[in-house]
PDBQT receptor file of N, H, CA, C and O in Angstrom, charges set to zero:
ATOM      1  N   MET A   1      56.800 307.234 212.611  1.00  0.00    +0.000 N 
ATOM      2  CA  MET A   1      57.494 306.031 213.046  1.00  0.00    +0.000 C 
ATOM      3  C   MET A   1      57.290 304.917 212.017  1.00  0.00    +0.000 C 
ATOM      4  O   MET A   1      56.265 304.828 211.340  1.00  0.00    +0.000 OA
ATOM      5  N   ASN A   2      58.284 304.104 211.939  1.00  0.00    +0.000 N 
ATOM      6  H   ASN A   2      59.116 304.176 212.489  1.00  0.00    +0.000 HD
ATOM      7  CA  ASN A   2      58.280 303.028 210.959  1.00  0.00    +0.000 C 
ATOM      8  C   ASN A   2      58.160 301.694 211.693  1.00  0.00    +0.000 C 
ATOM      9  O   ASN A   2      58.844 301.475 212.693  1.00  0.00    +0.000 OA
ATOM     10  N   THR A   3      57.307 300.811 211.211  1.00  0.00    +0.000 N 
ATOM     11  H   THR A   3      56.751 300.988 210.399  1.00  0.00    +0.000 HD
ATOM     12  CA  THR A   3      57.148 299.509 211.861  1.00  0.00    +0.000 C 
ATOM     13  C   THR A   3      58.407 298.658 211.739  1.00  0.00    +0.000 C 
ATOM     14  O   THR A   3      58.539 297.673 212.465  1.00  0.00    +0.000 OA
ATOM     15  N   LYS A   4      59.328 298.998 210.856  1.00  0.00    +0.000 N 
ATOM     16  H   LYS A   4      59.221 299.798 210.266  1.00  0.00    +0.000 HD
ATOM     17  CA  LYS A   4      60.570 298.234 210.731  1.00  0.00    +0.000 C 
ATOM     18  C   LYS A   4      61.426 298.355 211.999  1.00  0.00    +0.000 C 
ATOM     19  O   LYS A   4      62.274 297.502 212.262  1.00  0.00    +0.000 OA
ATOM     20  N   SER A   5      61.201 299.411 212.776  1.00  0.00    +0.000 N 
ATOM     21  H   SER A   5      60.513 300.104 212.562  1.00  0.00    +0.000 HD
ATOM     22  CA  SER A   5      61.926 299.592 214.034  1.00  0.00    +0.000 C 
ATOM     23  C   SER A   5      61.357 298.705 215.136  1.00  0.00    +0.000 C 
ATOM     24  O   SER A   5      61.975 298.552 216.190  1.00  0.00    +0.000 OA
ATOM     25  N   TYR A   6      60.194 298.126 214.903  1.00  0.00    +0.000 N 
ATOM     26  H   TYR A   6      59.691 298.251 214.047  1.00  0.00    +0.000 HD
ATOM     27  CA  TYR A   6      59.507 297.290 215.878  1.00  0.00    +0.000 C 
ATOM     28  C   TYR A   6      59.172 295.963 215.211  1.00  0.00    +0.000 C 
ATOM     29  O   TYR A   6      58.180 295.879 214.487  1.00  0.00    +0.000 OA
ATOM     30  N   PRO A   7      59.969 294.928 215.435  1.00  0.00    +0.000 N 
ATOM     31  CA  PRO A   7      59.860 293.700 214.649  1.00  0.00    +0.000 C 
ATOM     32  C   PRO A   7      58.517 292.979 214.708  1.00  0.00    +0.000 C 
ATOM     33  O   PRO A   7      58.148 292.316 213.738  1.00  0.00    +0.000 OA
ATOM     34  N   PHE A   8      57.777 293.081 215.801  1.00  0.00    +0.000 N 
ATOM     35  H   PHE A   8      58.077 293.619 216.589  1.00  0.00    +0.000 HD
ATOM     36  CA  PHE A   8      56.502 292.370 215.892  1.00  0.00    +0.000 C 
ATOM     37  C   PHE A   8      55.312 293.221 215.457  1.00  0.00    +0.000 C 
ATOM     38  O   PHE A   8      54.216 292.697 215.260  1.00  0.00    +0.000 OA
ATOM     39  N   ALA A   9      55.516 294.514 215.309  1.00  0.00    +0.000 N 
ATOM     40  H   ALA A   9      56.407 294.940 215.469  1.00  0.00    +0.000 HD
ATOM     41  CA  ALA A   9      54.412 295.420 215.005  1.00  0.00    +0.000 C 
ATOM     42  C   ALA A   9      53.979 295.302 213.548  1.00  0.00    +0.000 C 
ATOM     43  O   ALA A   9      54.799 295.373 212.632  1.00  0.00    +0.000 OA
ATOM     44  N   GLN A  10      52.683 295.122 213.352  1.00  0.00    +0.000 N 
ATOM     45  H   GLN A  10      52.017 295.064 214.096  1.00  0.00    +0.000 HD
ATOM     46  CA  GLN A  10      52.133 295.155 212.005  1.00  0.00    +0.000 C 
ATOM     47  C   GLN A  10      51.666 296.565 211.669  1.00  0.00    +0.000 C 
ATOM     48  O   GLN A  10      51.693 296.994 210.515  1.00  0.00    +0.000 OA
ATOM     49  N   GLU A  11      51.238 297.269 212.710  1.00  0.00    +0.000 N 
ATOM     50  H   GLU A  11      51.216 296.921 213.647  1.00  0.00    +0.000 HD
ATOM     51  CA  GLU A  11      50.762 298.633 212.511  1.00  0.00    +0.000 C 
ATOM     52  C   GLU A  11      50.953 299.408 213.810  1.00  0.00    +0.000 C 
ATOM     53  O   GLU A  11      50.779 298.859 214.898  1.00  0.00    +0.000 OA
ATOM     54  N   LEU A  12      51.310 300.683 213.693  1.00  0.00    +0.000 N 
ATOM     55  H   LEU A  12      51.451 301.129 212.809  1.00  0.00    +0.000 HD
ATOM     56  CA  LEU A  12      51.453 301.564 214.848  1.00  0.00    +0.000 C 
ATOM     57  C   LEU A  12      50.369 302.628 214.784  1.00  0.00    +0.000 C 
ATOM     58  O   LEU A  12      50.145 303.237 213.738  1.00  0.00    +0.000 OA
ATOM     59  N   ILE A  13      49.707 302.843 215.895  1.00  0.00    +0.000 N 
ATOM     60  H   ILE A  13      49.888 302.348 216.745  1.00  0.00    +0.000 HD
ATOM     61  CA  ILE A  13      48.681 303.883 215.969  1.00  0.00    +0.000 C 
ATOM     62  C   ILE A  13      49.253 305.013 216.814  1.00  0.00    +0.000 C 
ATOM     63  O   ILE A  13      49.637 304.815 217.966  1.00  0.00    +0.000 OA
ATOM     64  N   THR A  14      49.301 306.197 216.220  1.00  0.00    +0.000 N 
ATOM     65  H   THR A  14      48.989 306.358 215.284  1.00  0.00    +0.000 HD
ATOM     66  CA  THR A  14      49.926 307.335 216.889  1.00  0.00    +0.000 C 
ATOM     67  C   THR A  14      48.904 308.427 217.179  1.00  0.00    +0.000 C 
ATOM     68  O   THR A  14      47.824 308.473 216.590  1.00  0.00    +0.000 OA
ATOM     69  N   ASP A  15      49.281 309.307 218.108  1.00  0.00    +0.000 N 
ATOM     70  H   ASP A  15      50.158 309.270 218.587  1.00  0.00    +0.000 HD
ATOM     71  CA  ASP A  15      48.441 310.472 218.381  1.00  0.00    +0.000 C 
ATOM     72  C   ASP A  15      48.840 311.609 217.427  1.00  0.00    +0.000 C 
ATOM     73  O   ASP A  15      49.663 311.418 216.532  1.00  0.00    +0.000 OA
ATOM     74  N   ILE A  16      48.260 312.763 217.627  1.00  0.00    +0.000 N 
ATOM     75  H   ILE A  16      47.592 312.919 218.354  1.00  0.00    +0.000 HD
ATOM     76  CA  ILE A  16      48.520 313.911 216.745  1.00  0.00    +0.000 C 
ATOM     77  C   ILE A  16      49.990 314.310 216.740  1.00  0.00    +0.000 C 
ATOM     78  O   ILE A  16      50.504 314.783 215.726  1.00  0.00    +0.000 OA
ATOM     79  N   ASP A  17      50.671 314.120 217.877  1.00  0.00    +0.000 N 
ATOM     80  H   ASP A  17      50.253 313.736 218.701  1.00  0.00    +0.000 HD
ATOM     81  CA  ASP A  17      52.078 314.500 217.990  1.00  0.00    +0.000 C 
ATOM     82  C   ASP A  17      53.040 313.434 217.465  1.00  0.00    +0.000 C 
ATOM     83  O   ASP A  17      54.256 313.627 217.480  1.00  0.00    +0.000 OA
ATOM     84  N   GLY A  18      52.494 312.314 217.003  1.00  0.00    +0.000 N 
ATOM     85  H   GLY A  18      51.506 312.157 216.991  1.00  0.00    +0.000 HD
ATOM     86  CA  GLY A  18      53.341 311.254 216.466  1.00  0.00    +0.000 C 
ATOM     87  C   GLY A  18      53.824 310.259 217.511  1.00  0.00    +0.000 C 
ATOM     88  O   GLY A  18      54.641 309.391 217.205  1.00  0.00    +0.000 OA
ATOM     89  N   ASN A  19      53.327 310.374 218.744  1.00  0.00    +0.000 N 
ATOM     90  H   ASN A  19      52.663 311.079 218.992  1.00  0.00    +0.000 HD
ATOM     91  CA  ASN A  19      53.690 309.417 219.793  1.00  0.00    +0.000 C 
ATOM     92  C   ASN A  19      52.903 308.123 219.604  1.00  0.00    +0.000 C 
ATOM     93  O   ASN A  19      51.694 308.150 219.376  1.00  0.00    +0.000 OA
ATOM     94  N   ILE A  20      53.594 307.002 219.699  1.00  0.00    +0.000 N 
ATOM     95  H   ILE A  20      54.576 306.980 219.884  1.00  0.00    +0.000 HD
ATOM     96  CA  ILE A  20      52.936 305.707 219.529  1.00  0.00    +0.000 C 
ATOM     97  C   ILE A  20      51.998 305.489 220.710  1.00  0.00    +0.000 C 
ATOM     98  O   ILE A  20      52.417 305.578 221.865  1.00  0.00    +0.000 OA
ATOM     99  N   ARG A  21      50.735 305.206 220.423  1.00  0.00    +0.000 N 
ATOM    100  H   ARG A  21      50.395 305.134 219.485  1.00  0.00    +0.000 HD
ATOM    101  CA  ARG A  21      49.728 304.970 221.451  1.00  0.00    +0.000 C 
ATOM    102  C   ARG A  21      49.316 303.501 221.511  1.00  0.00    +0.000 C 
ATOM    103  O   ARG A  21      48.997 302.987 222.583  1.00  0.00    +0.000 OA
ATOM    104  N   LYS A  22      49.321 302.826 220.359  1.00  0.00    +0.000 N 
ATOM    105  H   LYS A  22      49.580 303.244 219.488  1.00  0.00    +0.000 HD
ATOM    106  CA  LYS A  22      48.909 301.429 220.297  1.00  0.00    +0.000 C 
ATOM    107  C   LYS A  22      49.716 300.712 219.223  1.00  0.00    +0.000 C 
ATOM    108  O   LYS A  22      50.189 301.314 218.259  1.00  0.00    +0.000 OA
ATOM    109  N   VAL A  23      49.856 299.398 219.427  1.00  0.00    +0.000 N 
ATOM    110  H   VAL A  23      49.472 298.910 220.210  1.00  0.00    +0.000 HD
ATOM    111  CA  VAL A  23      50.578 298.567 218.463  1.00  0.00    +0.000 C 
ATOM    112  C   VAL A  23      49.683 297.394 218.103  1.00  0.00    +0.000 C 
ATOM    113  O   VAL A  23      49.116 296.751 218.986  1.00  0.00    +0.000 OA
ATOM    114  N   ILE A  24      49.553 297.114 216.830  1.00  0.00    +0.000 N 
ATOM    115  H   ILE A  24      50.013 297.636 216.112  1.00  0.00    +0.000 HD
ATOM    116  CA  ILE A  24      48.781 295.969 216.374  1.00  0.00    +0.000 C 
ATOM    117  C   ILE A  24      49.769 294.846 216.054  1.00  0.00    +0.000 C 
ATOM    118  O   ILE A  24      50.708 295.020 215.278  1.00  0.00    +0.000 OA
ATOM    119  N   LEU A  25      49.525 293.674 216.685  1.00  0.00    +0.000 N 
ATOM    120  H   LEU A  25      48.762 293.533 217.316  1.00  0.00    +0.000 HD
ATOM    121  CA  LEU A  25      50.394 292.512 216.518  1.00  0.00    +0.000 C 
ATOM    122  C   LEU A  25      49.616 291.350 215.927  1.00  0.00    +0.000 C 
ATOM    123  O   LEU A  25      48.400 291.251 216.095  1.00  0.00    +0.000 OA
ATOM    124  N   ASP A  26      50.320 290.482 215.241  1.00  0.00    +0.000 N 
ATOM    125  H   ASP A  26      51.307 290.563 215.105  1.00  0.00    +0.000 HD
ATOM    126  CA  ASP A  26      49.770 289.203 214.840  1.00  0.00    +0.000 C 
ATOM    127  C   ASP A  26      49.544 288.395 216.117  1.00  0.00    +0.000 C 
ATOM    128  O   ASP A  26      50.376 288.443 217.024  1.00  0.00    +0.000 OA
ATOM    129  N   PHE A  27      48.443 287.657 216.208  1.00  0.00    +0.000 N 
ATOM    130  H   PHE A  27      47.767 287.618 215.472  1.00  0.00    +0.000 HD
ATOM    131  CA  PHE A  27      48.121 286.923 217.432  1.00  0.00    +0.000 C 
ATOM    132  C   PHE A  27      49.215 285.917 217.801  1.00  0.00    +0.000 C 
ATOM    133  O   PHE A  27      49.527 285.755 218.980  1.00  0.00    +0.000 OA
ATOM    134  N   ASN A  28      49.798 285.242 216.810  1.00  0.00    +0.000 N 
ATOM    135  H   ASN A  28      49.544 285.373 215.851  1.00  0.00    +0.000 HD
ATOM    136  CA  ASN A  28      50.864 284.284 217.092  1.00  0.00    +0.000 C 
ATOM    137  C   ASN A  28      52.092 284.983 217.681  1.00  0.00    +0.000 C 
ATOM    138  O   ASN A  28      52.745 284.440 218.572  1.00  0.00    +0.000 OA
ATOM    139  N   ASP A  29      52.406 286.179 217.190  1.00  0.00    +0.000 N 
ATOM    140  H   ASP A  29      51.875 286.620 216.467  1.00  0.00    +0.000 HD
ATOM    141  CA  ASP A  29      53.512 286.959 217.752  1.00  0.00    +0.000 C 
ATOM    142  C   ASP A  29      53.201 287.375 219.187  1.00  0.00    +0.000 C 
ATOM    143  O   ASP A  29      54.075 287.355 220.053  1.00  0.00    +0.000 OA
ATOM    144  N   TYR A  30      51.952 287.750 219.426  1.00  0.00    +0.000 N 
ATOM    145  H   TYR A  30      51.242 287.766 218.722  1.00  0.00    +0.000 HD
ATOM    146  CA  TYR A  30      51.519 288.123 220.772  1.00  0.00    +0.000 C 
ATOM    147  C   TYR A  30      51.699 286.957 221.734  1.00  0.00    +0.000 C 
ATOM    148  O   TYR A  30      52.221 287.136 222.834  1.00  0.00    +0.000 OA
ATOM    149  N   GLN A  31      51.268 285.761 221.328  1.00  0.00    +0.000 N 
ATOM    150  H   GLN A  31      50.843 285.616 220.435  1.00  0.00    +0.000 HD
ATOM    151  CA  GLN A  31      51.432 284.573 222.171  1.00  0.00    +0.000 C 
ATOM    152  C   GLN A  31      52.906 284.287 222.420  1.00  0.00    +0.000 C 
ATOM    153  O   GLN A  31      53.290 283.934 223.536  1.00  0.00    +0.000 OA
ATOM    154  N   TYR A  32      53.724 284.433 221.406  1.00  0.00    +0.000 N 
ATOM    155  H   TYR A  32      53.413 284.719 220.500  1.00  0.00    +0.000 HD
ATOM    156  CA  TYR A  32      55.168 284.221 221.544  1.00  0.00    +0.000 C 
ATOM    157  C   TYR A  32      55.753 285.193 222.571  1.00  0.00    +0.000 C 
ATOM    158  O   TYR A  32      56.546 284.793 223.424  1.00  0.00    +0.000 OA
ATOM    159  N   LEU A  33      55.367 286.456 222.491  1.00  0.00    +0.000 N 
ATOM    160  H   LEU A  33      54.723 286.781 221.799  1.00  0.00    +0.000 HD
ATOM    161  CA  LEU A  33      55.867 287.448 223.445  1.00  0.00    +0.000 C 
ATOM    162  C   LEU A  33      55.439 287.116 224.868  1.00  0.00    +0.000 C 
ATOM    163  O   LEU A  33      56.227 287.264 225.802  1.00  0.00    +0.000 OA
ATOM    164  N   LEU A  34      54.197 286.669 225.044  1.00  0.00    +0.000 N 
ATOM    165  H   LEU A  34      53.557 286.549 224.285  1.00  0.00    +0.000 HD
ATOM    166  CA  LEU A  34      53.733 286.275 226.373  1.00  0.00    +0.000 C 
ATOM    167  C   LEU A  34      54.555 285.104 226.925  1.00  0.00    +0.000 C 
ATOM    168  O   LEU A  34      54.930 285.100 228.097  1.00  0.00    +0.000 OA
ATOM    169  N   GLU A  35      54.827 284.123 226.077  1.00  0.00    +0.000 N 
ATOM    170  H   GLU A  35      54.522 284.127 225.125  1.00  0.00    +0.000 HD
ATOM    171  CA  GLU A  35      55.632 282.973 226.495  1.00  0.00    +0.000 C 
ATOM    172  C   GLU A  35      57.042 283.397 226.894  1.00  0.00    +0.000 C 
ATOM    173  O   GLU A  35      57.598 282.887 227.867  1.00  0.00    +0.000 OA
ATOM    174  N   MET A  36      57.612 284.321 226.147  1.00  0.00    +0.000 N 
ATOM    175  H   MET A  36      57.160 284.736 225.357  1.00  0.00    +0.000 HD
ATOM    176  CA  MET A  36      58.954 284.807 226.468  1.00  0.00    +0.000 C 
ATOM    177  C   MET A  36      58.957 285.551 227.808  1.00  0.00    +0.000 C 
ATOM    178  O   MET A  36      59.895 285.411 228.594  1.00  0.00    +0.000 OA
ATOM    179  N   LEU A  37      57.925 286.330 228.064  1.00  0.00    +0.000 N 
ATOM    180  H   LEU A  37      57.164 286.444 227.425  1.00  0.00    +0.000 HD
ATOM    181  CA  LEU A  37      57.820 287.033 229.350  1.00  0.00    +0.000 C 
ATOM    182  C   LEU A  37      57.688 286.048 230.505  1.00  0.00    +0.000 C 
ATOM    183  O   LEU A  37      58.301 286.228 231.557  1.00  0.00    +0.000 OA
ATOM    184  N   GLU A  38      56.879 285.001 230.304  1.00  0.00    +0.000 N 
ATOM    185  H   GLU A  38      56.381 284.854 229.449  1.00  0.00    +0.000 HD
ATOM    186  CA  GLU A  38      56.724 283.987 231.331  1.00  0.00    +0.000 C 
ATOM    187  C   GLU A  38      58.040 283.251 231.575  1.00  0.00    +0.000 C 
ATOM    188  O   GLU A  38      58.404 282.992 232.722  1.00  0.00    +0.000 OA
ATOM    189  N   ASP A  39      58.748 282.918 230.505  1.00  0.00    +0.000 N 
ATOM    190  H   ASP A  39      58.452 283.129 229.573  1.00  0.00    +0.000 HD
ATOM    191  CA  ASP A  39      60.039 282.246 230.644  1.00  0.00    +0.000 C 
ATOM    192  C   ASP A  39      61.033 283.123 231.391  1.00  0.00    +0.000 C 
ATOM    193  O   ASP A  39      61.766 282.635 232.251  1.00  0.00    +0.000 OA
ATOM    194  N   GLU A  40      61.062 284.407 231.073  1.00  0.00    +0.000 N 
ATOM    195  H   GLU A  40      60.466 284.803 230.375  1.00  0.00    +0.000 HD
ATOM    196  CA  GLU A  40      61.978 285.329 231.741  1.00  0.00    +0.000 C 
ATOM    197  C   GLU A  40      61.624 285.460 233.219  1.00  0.00    +0.000 C 
ATOM    198  O   GLU A  40      62.513 285.516 234.069  1.00  0.00    +0.000 OA
ATOM    199  N   SER A  41      60.334 285.507 233.528  1.00  0.00    +0.000 N 
ATOM    200  H   SER A  41      59.612 285.461 232.838  1.00  0.00    +0.000 HD
ATOM    201  CA  SER A  41      59.906 285.598 234.931  1.00  0.00    +0.000 C 
ATOM    202  C   SER A  41      60.313 284.354 235.705  1.00  0.00    +0.000 C 
ATOM    203  O   SER A  41      60.764 284.448 236.846  1.00  0.00    +0.000 OA
ATOM    204  N   LEU A  42      60.155 283.198 235.090  1.00  0.00    +0.000 N 
ATOM    205  H   LEU A  42      59.788 283.122 234.163  1.00  0.00    +0.000 HD
ATOM    206  CA  LEU A  42      60.567 281.955 235.736  1.00  0.00    +0.000 C 
ATOM    207  C   LEU A  42      62.073 281.952 235.969  1.00  0.00    +0.000 C 
ATOM    208  O   LEU A  42      62.537 281.559 237.039  1.00  0.00    +0.000 OA
ATOM    209  N   TYR A  43      62.824 282.382 234.984  1.00  0.00    +0.000 N 
ATOM    210  H   TYR A  43      62.447 282.701 234.114  1.00  0.00    +0.000 HD
ATOM    211  CA  TYR A  43      64.285 282.445 235.107  1.00  0.00    +0.000 C 
ATOM    212  C   TYR A  43      64.690 283.376 236.246  1.00  0.00    +0.000 C 
ATOM    213  O   TYR A  43      65.576 283.041 237.032  1.00  0.00    +0.000 OA
ATOM    214  N   GLN A  44      64.050 284.540 236.342  1.00  0.00    +0.000 N 
ATOM    215  H   GLN A  44      63.330 284.812 235.704  1.00  0.00    +0.000 HD
ATOM    216  CA  GLN A  44      64.368 285.485 237.417  1.00  0.00    +0.000 C 
ATOM    217  C   GLN A  44      64.031 284.894 238.786  1.00  0.00    +0.000 C 
ATOM    218  O   GLN A  44      64.779 285.083 239.746  1.00  0.00    +0.000 OA
ATOM    219  N   ALA A  45      62.912 284.182 238.879  1.00  0.00    +0.000 N 
ATOM    220  H   ALA A  45      62.304 284.028 238.099  1.00  0.00    +0.000 HD
ATOM    221  CA  ALA A  45      62.532 283.535 240.141  1.00  0.00    +0.000 C 
ATOM    222  C   ALA A  45      63.549 282.453 240.515  1.00  0.00    +0.000 C 
ATOM    223  O   ALA A  45      63.896 282.297 241.686  1.00  0.00    +0.000 OA
ATOM    224  N   MET A  46      64.019 281.717 239.521  1.00  0.00    +0.000 N 
ATOM    225  H   MET A  46      63.738 281.845 238.569  1.00  0.00    +0.000 HD
ATOM    226  CA  MET A  46      65.015 280.676 239.784  1.00  0.00    +0.000 C 
ATOM    227  C   MET A  46      66.324 281.299 240.276  1.00  0.00    +0.000 C 
ATOM    228  O   MET A  46      66.953 280.774 241.194  1.00  0.00    +0.000 OA
ATOM    229  N   LEU A  47      66.733 282.408 239.673  1.00  0.00    +0.000 N 
ATOM    230  H   LEU A  47      66.222 282.834 238.926  1.00  0.00    +0.000 HD
ATOM    231  CA  LEU A  47      67.951 283.080 240.119  1.00  0.00    +0.000 C 
ATOM    232  C   LEU A  47      67.809 283.600 241.550  1.00  0.00    +0.000 C 
ATOM    233  O   LEU A  47      68.753 283.534 242.337  1.00  0.00    +0.000 OA
ATOM    234  N   ALA A  48      66.630 284.114 241.879  1.00  0.00    +0.000 N 
ATOM    235  H   ALA A  48      65.863 284.168 241.239  1.00  0.00    +0.000 HD
ATOM    236  CA  ALA A  48      66.404 284.691 243.204  1.00  0.00    +0.000 C 
ATOM    237  C   ALA A  48      66.432 283.637 244.301  1.00  0.00    +0.000 C 
ATOM    238  O   ALA A  48      66.701 283.961 245.458  1.00  0.00    +0.000 OA
ATOM    239  N   THR A  49      66.162 282.391 243.960  1.00  0.00    +0.000 N 
ATOM    240  H   THR A  49      65.944 282.128 243.020  1.00  0.00    +0.000 HD
ATOM    241  CA  THR A  49      66.091 281.346 244.985  1.00  0.00    +0.000 C 
ATOM    242  C   THR A  49      67.206 280.304 244.875  1.00  0.00    +0.000 C 
ATOM    243  O   THR A  49      67.183 279.302 245.589  1.00  0.00    +0.000 OA
ATOM    244  N   LYS A  50      68.166 280.525 244.001  1.00  0.00    +0.000 N 
ATOM    245  H   LYS A  50      68.184 281.339 243.421  1.00  0.00    +0.000 HD
ATOM    246  CA  LYS A  50      69.172 279.481 243.764  1.00  0.00    +0.000 C 
ATOM    247  C   LYS A  50      70.036 279.177 244.983  1.00  0.00    +0.000 C 
ATOM    248  O   LYS A  50      70.566 278.071 245.089  1.00  0.00    +0.000 OA
ATOM    249  N   ASN A  51      70.194 280.119 245.899  1.00  0.00    +0.000 N 
ATOM    250  H   ASN A  51      69.763 281.017 245.813  1.00  0.00    +0.000 HD
ATOM    251  CA  ASN A  51      71.020 279.884 247.086  1.00  0.00    +0.000 C 
ATOM    252  C   ASN A  51      70.209 279.475 248.309  1.00  0.00    +0.000 C 
ATOM    253  O   ASN A  51      70.763 279.325 249.398  1.00  0.00    +0.000 OA
ATOM    254  N   GLU A  52      68.913 279.295 248.140  1.00  0.00    +0.000 N 
ATOM    255  H   GLU A  52      68.464 279.418 247.255  1.00  0.00    +0.000 HD
ATOM    256  CA  GLU A  52      68.076 278.871 249.257  1.00  0.00    +0.000 C 
ATOM    257  C   GLU A  52      68.202 277.367 249.469  1.00  0.00    +0.000 C 
ATOM    258  O   GLU A  52      68.416 276.599 248.531  1.00  0.00    +0.000 OA
ATOM    259  N   LYS A  53      68.062 276.972 250.734  1.00  0.00    +0.000 N 
ATOM    260  H   LYS A  53      67.887 277.596 251.496  1.00  0.00    +0.000 HD
ATOM    261  CA  LYS A  53      68.120 275.561 251.085  1.00  0.00    +0.000 C 
ATOM    262  C   LYS A  53      66.808 274.894 250.665  1.00  0.00    +0.000 C 
ATOM    263  O   LYS A  53      65.737 275.404 250.995  1.00  0.00    +0.000 OA
ATOM    264  N   PRO A  54      66.861 273.783 249.958  1.00  0.00    +0.000 N 
ATOM    265  CA  PRO A  54      65.633 273.092 249.558  1.00  0.00    +0.000 C 
ATOM    266  C   PRO A  54      64.868 272.587 250.787  1.00  0.00    +0.000 C 
ATOM    267  O   PRO A  54      65.471 272.203 251.789  1.00  0.00    +0.000 OA
ATOM    268  N   LEU A  55      63.544 272.593 250.698  1.00  0.00    +0.000 N 
ATOM    269  H   LEU A  55      63.054 272.905 249.884  1.00  0.00    +0.000 HD
ATOM    270  CA  LEU A  55      62.702 272.093 251.774  1.00  0.00    +0.000 C 
ATOM    271  C   LEU A  55      62.308 270.657 251.488  1.00  0.00    +0.000 C 
ATOM    272  O   LEU A  55      62.243 270.223 250.338  1.00  0.00    +0.000 OA
ATOM    273  N   SER A  56      62.048 269.931 252.568  1.00  0.00    +0.000 N 
ATOM    274  H   SER A  56      62.101 270.283 253.502  1.00  0.00    +0.000 HD
ATOM    275  CA  SER A  56      61.474 268.594 252.396  1.00  0.00    +0.000 C 
ATOM    276  C   SER A  56      60.022 268.788 251.958  1.00  0.00    +0.000 C 
ATOM    277  O   SER A  56      59.476 269.884 252.087  1.00  0.00    +0.000 OA
ATOM    278  N   LEU A  57      59.409 267.749 251.450  1.00  0.00    +0.000 N 
ATOM    279  H   LEU A  57      59.853 266.859 251.345  1.00  0.00    +0.000 HD
ATOM    280  CA  LEU A  57      58.024 267.836 251.017  1.00  0.00    +0.000 C 
ATOM    281  C   LEU A  57      57.131 268.271 252.167  1.00  0.00    +0.000 C 
ATOM    282  O   LEU A  57      56.256 269.120 251.997  1.00  0.00    +0.000 OA
ATOM    283  N   GLU A  58      57.355 267.683 253.344  1.00  0.00    +0.000 N 
ATOM    284  H   GLU A  58      58.066 266.993 253.482  1.00  0.00    +0.000 HD
ATOM    285  CA  GLU A  58      56.531 268.024 254.511  1.00  0.00    +0.000 C 
ATOM    286  C   GLU A  58      56.690 269.496 254.878  1.00  0.00    +0.000 C 
ATOM    287  O   GLU A  58      55.701 270.176 255.150  1.00  0.00    +0.000 OA
ATOM    288  N   SER A  59      57.926 269.992 254.888  1.00  0.00    +0.000 N 
ATOM    289  H   SER A  59      58.729 269.440 254.667  1.00  0.00    +0.000 HD
ATOM    290  CA  SER A  59      58.168 271.391 255.231  1.00  0.00    +0.000 C 
ATOM    291  C   SER A  59      57.542 272.321 254.199  1.00  0.00    +0.000 C 
ATOM    292  O   SER A  59      56.984 273.360 254.554  1.00  0.00    +0.000 OA
ATOM    293  N   ALA A  60      57.631 271.955 252.932  1.00  0.00    +0.000 N 
ATOM    294  H   ALA A  60      58.085 271.112 252.644  1.00  0.00    +0.000 HD
ATOM    295  CA  ALA A  60      57.060 272.793 251.874  1.00  0.00    +0.000 C 
ATOM    296  C   ALA A  60      55.548 272.857 252.019  1.00  0.00    +0.000 C 
ATOM    297  O   ALA A  60      54.958 273.928 251.870  1.00  0.00    +0.000 OA
ATOM    298  N   LEU A  61      54.912 271.726 252.306  1.00  0.00    +0.000 N 
ATOM    299  H   LEU A  61      55.391 270.856 252.426  1.00  0.00    +0.000 HD
ATOM    300  CA  LEU A  61      53.460 271.713 252.491  1.00  0.00    +0.000 C 
ATOM    301  C   LEU A  61      53.042 272.552 253.694  1.00  0.00    +0.000 C 
ATOM    302  O   LEU A  61      52.016 273.231 253.654  1.00  0.00    +0.000 OA
ATOM    303  N   GLU A  62      53.841 272.505 254.772  1.00  0.00    +0.000 N 
ATOM    304  H   GLU A  62      54.675 271.953 254.804  1.00  0.00    +0.000 HD
ATOM    305  CA  GLU A  62      53.557 273.316 255.948  1.00  0.00    +0.000 C 
ATOM    306  C   GLU A  62      53.641 274.800 255.607  1.00  0.00    +0.000 C 
ATOM    307  O   GLU A  62      52.803 275.588 256.047  1.00  0.00    +0.000 OA
ATOM    308  N   GLU A  63      54.651 275.186 254.824  1.00  0.00    +0.000 N 
ATOM    309  H   GLU A  63      55.331 274.546 254.467  1.00  0.00    +0.000 HD
ATOM    310  CA  GLU A  63      54.814 276.582 254.414  1.00  0.00    +0.000 C 
ATOM    311  C   GLU A  63      53.642 277.050 253.555  1.00  0.00    +0.000 C 
ATOM    312  O   GLU A  63      53.179 278.183 253.685  1.00  0.00    +0.000 OA
ATOM    313  N   LEU A  64      53.169 276.166 252.676  1.00  0.00    +0.000 N 
ATOM    314  H   LEU A  64      53.545 275.246 252.570  1.00  0.00    +0.000 HD
ATOM    315  CA  LEU A  64      52.039 276.527 251.829  1.00  0.00    +0.000 C 
ATOM    316  C   LEU A  64      50.764 276.734 252.645  1.00  0.00    +0.000 C 
ATOM    317  O   LEU A  64      49.955 277.605 252.325  1.00  0.00    +0.000 OA
ATOM    318  N   GLU A  65      50.588 275.939 253.691  1.00  0.00    +0.000 N 
ATOM    319  H   GLU A  65      51.246 275.232 253.950  1.00  0.00    +0.000 HD
ATOM    320  CA  GLU A  65      49.404 276.089 254.537  1.00  0.00    +0.000 C 
ATOM    321  C   GLU A  65      49.440 277.390 255.326  1.00  0.00    +0.000 C 
ATOM    322  O   GLU A  65      48.383 277.915 255.678  1.00  0.00    +0.000 OA
ATOM    323  N   LYS A  66      50.623 277.927 255.616  1.00  0.00    +0.000 N 
ATOM    324  H   LYS A  66      51.481 277.500 255.331  1.00  0.00    +0.000 HD
ATOM    325  CA  LYS A  66      50.746 279.182 256.339  1.00  0.00    +0.000 C 
ATOM    326  C   LYS A  66      50.254 280.356 255.511  1.00  0.00    +0.000 C 
ATOM    327  O   LYS A  66      49.777 281.348 256.061  1.00  0.00    +0.000 OA
ATOM    328  N   GLU A  67      50.366 280.252 254.210  1.00  0.00    +0.000 N 
ATOM    329  H   GLU A  67      50.754 279.446 253.763  1.00  0.00    +0.000 HD
ATOM    330  CA  GLU A  67      49.992 281.363 253.320  1.00  0.00    +0.000 C 
ATOM    331  C   GLU A  67      48.539 281.472 253.258  1.00  0.00    +0.000 C 
ATOM    332  O   GLU A  67      48.014 282.343 252.565  1.00  0.00    +0.000 OA
TER     333      GLU A  67
């Protein structure tokens, strides 16, 4: 396998059969990927709740206390 196929990979660690087992990343690239995952998760949560009726502050606090 070639790291050119994986834009963030600096090095690929493979097993005897050539299957990729581990990927070595630059720490800044790793942080960037984590931020992108968090942004995507937030976006998905926003899409899932976009048709819900907003709660008043009091109602939201009551719901939080139930959890």
